[in-house]
C-alpha positions in Angstrom: 1.1 23.1 22.6 3.2 20.2 21.5 0.4 17.7 22.0 -1.9 19.8 19.9 0.7 20.0 17.1 1.0 16.2 17.2 -2.7 15.8 17.1 -3.1 18.1 14.1 -0.3 16.4 12.3 -1.8 12.9 12.9 -5.3 14.1 11.8 -3.8 15.6 8.6 -2.0 12.4 7.8 -5.2 10.3 8.3 -7.3 12.6 6.2 -4.8 12.6 3.2 -5.9 9.5 1.4 -9.7 10.2 1.5 -9.1 13.8 0.4 -6.9 12.7 -2.5 -9.5 10.0 -3.5 -12.2 12.6 -3.5 -10.5 15.1 -5.6 -9.1 12.5 -8.1 -12.5 10.9 -8.6 -11.3 7.4 -7.6 -13.9 5.3 -5.8 -13.2 2.9 -3.0 -14.1 0.0 -5.3 -11.4 1.1 -7.7 -8.8 1.4 -4.9 -9.6 -2.1 -3.7 -9.2 -3.5 -7.1 -5.9 -1.8 -7.7 -4.5 -2.7 -4.3 -5.6 -6.3 -4.9 -3.7 -6.4 -8.2 -0.6 -4.9 -6.6 -0.8 -7.4 -3.7 -1.0 -10.3 -6.1 1.9 -9.0 -8.2 4.0 -8.6 -5.0 3.1 -12.1 -3.9 4.0 -13.6 -7.3 7.3 -11.8 -7.3 8.1 -13.0 -3.8 7.4 -16.6 -4.8 9.5 -16.4 -7.9 12.4 -14.9 -5.9 12.0 -17.7 -3.2 11.9 -20.5 -5.8 14.9 -19.1 -7.6 16.9 -18.9 -4.4 16.0 -22.5 -3.5 17.0 -23.8 -6.9 20.3 -22.0 -6.7 21.0 -23.5 -3.3 20.4 -27.0 -4.5 22.6 -26.8 -7.6 
């Protein structure tokens, strides 16, 4: 019984994003674009943080 409960929970967690995308009308193409923009923003923020930390260490 415990294994079945875990399987059902895992299946529900895996089906969440596609179901949400279906009901919201967002296509996979849109999701890829948004996630790419978010990734680029996070990478830029990380680089700025890293460069700022390096400059403070040298001063």
